[in-house]
C-alpha positions as CSV (number, residue, x, y, z in Angstrom):
1,M,-15.9,-49.9,35.0
2,S,-18.2,-48.7,37.7
3,A,-22.0,-49.1,37.4
4,Q,-22.4,-45.3,37.2
5,L,-20.0,-44.9,34.3
6,Q,-21.7,-47.8,32.5
7,E,-25.0,-46.0,32.8
8,I,-23.5,-42.7,31.4
9,T,-21.7,-44.3,28.4
10,G,-24.2,-47.0,27.6
11,S,-22.0,-50.0,27.7
12,A,-18.6,-51.1,29.2
13,H,-16.9,-51.6,25.8
14,C,-18.7,-49.4,23.3
15,G,-15.4,-47.9,22.0
16,M,-16.4,-44.4,23.1
17,H,-14.6,-42.3,25.6
18,P,-16.4,-41.9,28.8
19,I,-18.4,-38.7,29.1
20,R,-16.7,-36.3,31.6
21,P,-18.6,-33.8,33.6
22,I,-18.6,-30.3,32.1
23,H,-15.9,-28.1,33.7
24,R,-17.3,-25.2,35.6
25,L,-16.2,-21.9,34.1
26,G,-13.9,-20.1,36.5
27,H,-14.7,-17.3,38.9
28,A,-15.5,-13.8,37.7
29,S,-11.9,-12.8,38.4
30,H,-10.8,-15.2,35.6
31,R,-12.9,-13.6,32.9
32,R,-11.3,-11.2,30.5
33,P,-12.4,-7.6,31.0
34,L,-14.9,-6.3,28.4
35,R,-13.3,-4.2,25.6
36,R,-14.0,-0.5,26.2
37,Q,-15.8,1.0,23.2
38,P,-14.4,4.3,22.2
39,N,-16.6,7.3,22.9
40,S,-17.7,9.1,19.8
41,K,-16.4,12.3,21.2
42,E,-12.9,10.8,21.7
43,V,-10.3,11.4,18.9
44,S,-8.3,8.2,18.3
45,P,-4.7,8.5,17.1
46,M,-5.7,6.9,13.8
47,N,-8.4,9.5,13.1
48,T,-5.9,12.2,13.8
49,L,-3.4,10.7,11.4
50,D,-6.0,10.4,8.7
51,F,-7.0,14.0,9.2
52,V,-3.4,15.2,8.9
53,D,-3.0,13.0,5.8
54,Q,-6.0,14.5,4.2
55,A,-4.7,18.0,4.8
56,S,-1.3,17.1,3.2
57,L,-2.8,15.6,0.0
58,R,-2.3,17.6,-3.2
59,D,-5.2,18.1,-5.6
60,D,-3.2,19.4,-8.6
61,I,-1.8,16.0,-9.6
62,P,-2.9,14.9,-13.1
63,D,-4.2,11.5,-13.9
64,F,-1.3,9.3,-15.0
65,G,-0.2,5.7,-14.8
66,P,2.3,3.2,-16.0
67,G,3.5,3.6,-19.6
68,D,2.8,7.4,-19.6
69,T,5.7,9.7,-20.4
70,V,5.8,12.5,-17.9
71,N,7.8,15.7,-17.1
72,V,8.3,15.9,-13.4
73,H,9.3,19.4,-12.3
74,V,11.3,19.0,-9.1
75,K,12.4,21.8,-6.8
76,V,16.2,21.5,-6.2
77,I,17.9,23.5,-3.5
78,E,21.6,24.2,-4.1
79,G,23.1,26.2,-1.3
80,S,20.9,29.2,-0.8
81,K,19.4,29.0,-4.3
82,E,16.3,27.1,-5.4
83,R,15.7,26.0,-8.9
84,I,13.4,23.7,-10.8
85,Q,14.8,20.6,-12.5
86,V,12.8,18.6,-15.1
87,F,13.0,14.8,-15.0
88,K,11.4,13.4,-18.2
89,G,10.8,9.7,-18.5
90,V,8.4,6.8,-18.6
91,V,6.3,5.9,-15.5
92,L,7.3,2.3,-14.5
93,R,4.9,2.0,-11.6
94,R,2.6,3.7,-9.3
95,Q,2.2,2.1,-5.9
96,G,0.8,2.8,-2.4
97,G,-2.1,5.0,-1.5
98,G,-2.9,8.2,0.3
99,I,0.0,10.3,1.5
100,R,2.4,7.4,1.0
101,E,1.7,6.9,-2.7
102,T,4.8,6.9,-4.9
103,F,5.6,6.6,-8.6
104,T,8.9,5.6,-10.4
105,V,10.0,7.3,-13.6
106,R,12.8,5.8,-15.8
107,K,14.8,7.6,-18.5
108,E,17.9,6.9,-20.5
109,S,20.7,9.5,-19.9
110,Y,23.8,9.1,-22.2
111,G,23.1,5.4,-22.6
112,V,22.6,4.8,-18.9
113,G,19.2,4.0,-17.5
114,V,18.2,6.3,-14.6
115,E,15.2,5.6,-12.4
116,R,13.9,7.9,-9.8
117,T,11.1,7.4,-7.3
118,F,8.9,10.3,-6.2
119,P,6.2,10.6,-3.6
120,V,3.1,11.8,-5.5
121,H,2.1,14.3,-2.8
122,S,5.6,15.7,-2.1
123,P,6.0,19.4,-1.7
124,N,9.3,19.1,-3.6
125,I,7.4,18.4,-6.8
126,D,6.4,21.7,-8.4
127,H,4.1,20.1,-11.0
128,I,3.8,17.1,-13.3
129,D,3.1,17.3,-17.0
130,V,1.8,14.2,-18.9
131,V,3.5,14.3,-22.3
132,T,2.0,11.1,-23.9
133,R,-0.2,8.3,-22.7
134,G,1.2,4.9,-23.2
135,D,-0.7,1.8,-24.2
136,V,0.5,-1.0,-21.9
137,R,-1.1,-4.1,-20.4
138,R,0.8,-4.3,-17.1
139,A,0.7,-2.3,-13.9
140,K,4.4,-2.6,-13.3
141,L,6.7,-2.2,-16.3
142,Y,9.9,-3.7,-14.9
143,Y,10.6,-5.6,-18.1
144,L,11.6,-2.2,-19.7
145,R,14.8,-2.3,-17.7
146,E,16.2,-5.1,-19.9
147,L,15.0,-3.6,-23.3
148,R,17.1,-1.3,-25.4
149,G,16.5,0.9,-28.4
150,K,13.3,0.5,-30.4
151,K,12.2,-2.5,-28.3
152,A,11.9,-0.2,-25.3
153,K,9.4,2.1,-27.0
154,I,5.9,2.1,-25.8
155,K,2.9,2.5,-28.2
156,E,0.9,5.6,-27.7
157,K,-2.7,5.4,-26.8
158,R,-5.1,6.5,-29.5
């Protein structure tokens, strides 16, 4: 080892790596450009989407959750006629948020389980009636798919 290196590290065989000179940071051209802060007057695409979402949200949706029995009145278009069809069943789940929020309703029809997923804020839903409130301990009631008869019953909230 050279004398200069011994002075910097302390000894020739101290077990440490030699100290290297600090590398100079590159020229100004190598630096990343500063992030441009959005002007408060500018409208970003996300703000626009949020604004459109807020305008599309419905305010006539009742408070319901998993385990509740609901009547969903759905607008059905057949040819040139429009009618309202009622889908009555138990809410299995409610998921998502904002304009993308959905809920799944399950019913038994002639011994066959039928599940249907609806967007909460869909214009195709005329209205939702809550028939009974269920007393459940889960947010997702997928276990009801395997149960039949009395075992598939949900206790009513008092």
